[in-house]
C-alpha positions as CSV (number, residue, x, y, z in Angstrom):
1,M,-20.8,-11.5,-131.0
2,L,-18.4,-14.2,-131.2
3,K,-19.9,-17.5,-132.9
4,R,-17.3,-19.7,-130.6
5,N,-18.6,-18.5,-126.8
6,I,-18.0,-21.5,-124.7
7,K,-14.9,-22.4,-122.6
8,I,-13.9,-25.1,-122.0
9,S,-11.0,-25.7,-119.3
10,F,-9.3,-29.3,-117.8
11,R,-6.4,-30.9,-116.3
12,V,-3.7,-33.1,-118.1
13,N,-0.5,-34.2,-116.3
14,H,2.9,-32.3,-117.4
15,G,3.6,-35.2,-119.8
16,E,0.5,-35.0,-121.8
17,C,0.9,-31.3,-121.7
18,D,4.5,-31.8,-123.3
19,R,3.3,-33.7,-125.7
20,F,0.5,-31.6,-127.0
21,K,2.0,-28.4,-127.2
22,R,4.4,-30.6,-129.2
23,R,2.1,-32.1,-131.8
24,V,0.5,-28.4,-131.8
25,K,3.8,-26.7,-132.5
26,K,4.8,-29.5,-135.3
27,S,1.4,-28.8,-136.3
28,G,1.8,-24.6,-137.1
29,L,-2.3,-24.1,-135.8
30,S,-3.1,-22.8,-133.3
31,Q,-3.9,-25.1,-129.7
32,E,-7.8,-24.4,-130.8
33,A,-7.9,-25.1,-133.6
34,Y,-5.7,-28.1,-133.2
35,L,-8.5,-29.0,-130.7
36,R,-11.1,-28.7,-133.1
37,Q,-10.0,-30.5,-135.7
38,L,-9.7,-33.4,-133.7
39,I,-13.3,-32.4,-132.4
40,E,-14.5,-33.0,-135.8
41,N,-12.1,-36.7,-136.1
42,L,-9.6,-35.3,-138.1
43,V,-5.7,-35.9,-137.3
44,P,-4.0,-32.9,-138.1
45,R,-0.1,-33.1,-140.5
46,E,2.6,-31.6,-139.4
47,S,3.8,-28.7,-141.3
48,P,4.9,-29.6,-144.7
49,P,8.7,-28.9,-144.8
50,A,9.1,-25.0,-146.5
51,D,10.5,-26.9,-149.7
52,Y,6.4,-28.1,-150.1
53,F,5.5,-24.3,-151.2
54,D,7.9,-23.6,-153.1
55,F,7.2,-27.0,-155.0
56,M,3.9,-26.1,-155.7
57,R,3.7,-22.7,-156.9
58,E,6.1,-24.0,-159.5
59,L,3.8,-26.5,-160.3
60,R,1.0,-24.2,-160.2
61,A,3.0,-21.8,-162.9
62,V,3.2,-24.7,-165.2
63,G,-0.6,-26.1,-164.8
64,N,-0.9,-22.0,-166.1
65,N,1.2,-23.1,-168.9
66,L,0.0,-25.6,-170.0
67,N,-3.4,-24.0,-169.4
68,Q,-2.5,-20.9,-171.7
69,I,-1.2,-24.0,-174.6
70,A,-3.8,-25.3,-174.6
71,Q,-5.5,-22.0,-175.3
72,K,-3.8,-22.2,-178.3
73,A,-3.9,-25.5,-179.3
74,H,-7.3,-25.5,-179.1
75,A,-7.9,-22.2,-181.2
76,M,-5.4,-23.5,-183.6
77,Q,-6.5,-27.2,-183.7
78,T,-2.5,-28.4,-184.1
79,V,-2.6,-30.9,-181.2
80,D,-5.0,-33.7,-180.0
81,A,-7.2,-32.5,-177.5
82,A,-8.5,-34.9,-176.0
83,R,-5.2,-36.1,-175.0
84,Y,-3.9,-33.0,-173.2
85,D,-6.7,-32.4,-171.8
86,E,-6.5,-35.9,-170.1
87,A,-2.9,-34.9,-169.1
88,V,-3.9,-31.5,-167.5
89,G,-6.8,-33.6,-165.3
90,E,-4.2,-36.3,-164.2
91,Y,-1.4,-33.1,-163.7
92,R,-4.0,-31.1,-161.4
93,G,-5.0,-35.0,-160.0
94,L,-1.2,-35.3,-158.6
95,V,-1.1,-32.0,-157.1
96,R,-4.6,-32.4,-154.8
97,Q,-3.2,-35.8,-154.0
98,I,0.1,-34.3,-153.0
99,T,-2.1,-31.4,-150.6
100,A,-4.1,-34.3,-149.8
101,A,-1.1,-36.3,-148.1
102,L,0.9,-33.0,-146.8
103,I,-1.7,-30.6,-145.2
104,L,-5.5,-32.1,-145.2
105,P,-6.0,-33.4,-142.2
106,E,-6.5,-37.1,-142.1
107,K,-9.8,-39.0,-141.1
108,I,-10.1,-40.6,-137.6
109,E,-11.5,-44.3,-138.8
110,G,-13.9,-45.9,-137.0
111,A,-14.9,-42.4,-134.9
112,P,-18.4,-41.7,-134.8
113,L,-18.5,-38.4,-137.6
114,R,-20.8,-35.4,-136.7
115,G,-24.4,-36.2,-135.7
116,D,-23.4,-40.4,-135.5
117,K,-25.0,-41.4,-132.4
118,E,-21.9,-42.8,-130.4
119,R,-21.8,-46.8,-129.6
120,P,-22.7,-48.2,-126.4
121,R,-21.6,-47.4,-123.2
122,S,-19.4,-50.6,-121.6
123,D,-21.8,-50.5,-118.0
124,E,-24.8,-51.6,-121.0
125,P,-25.8,-55.1,-120.9
126,F,-23.8,-57.4,-123.9
127,A,-27.1,-57.8,-125.8
128,A,-27.5,-54.1,-126.4
129,R,-24.5,-54.4,-127.8
130,G,-25.1,-57.5,-129.8
131,E,-21.9,-59.6,-128.2
132,R,-22.7,-62.6,-126.6
133,E,-23.1,-63.0,-122.9
134,P,-19.3,-64.5,-120.9
């Protein structure tokens, strides 16, 4: 049985539909996945250029080579292990930063997180929202 068994449908105008489809296409996600990310207060990013995946593959290969060199250097005690480990940590951090900047969806600032209560609606009294009356 499907975990997602509730269907939601709504109407949009031609302009909204065109913008939605354009953004979905740029993201490389399905329409459903795109909307689910928005529901979770995440803004889907555009798909990165094809070169990104080639570069990341090469960076990971370099990282694997560094790890192999580190293992030999530690065993032979021929290199400053602390300094080397620090450099490898910086390398891994850089890979994470690149991935976060280009791949991972961005959080929507100011939006309530899952489980948070929403802000009072505009039809509630000013005092309930902590504002001064006019």
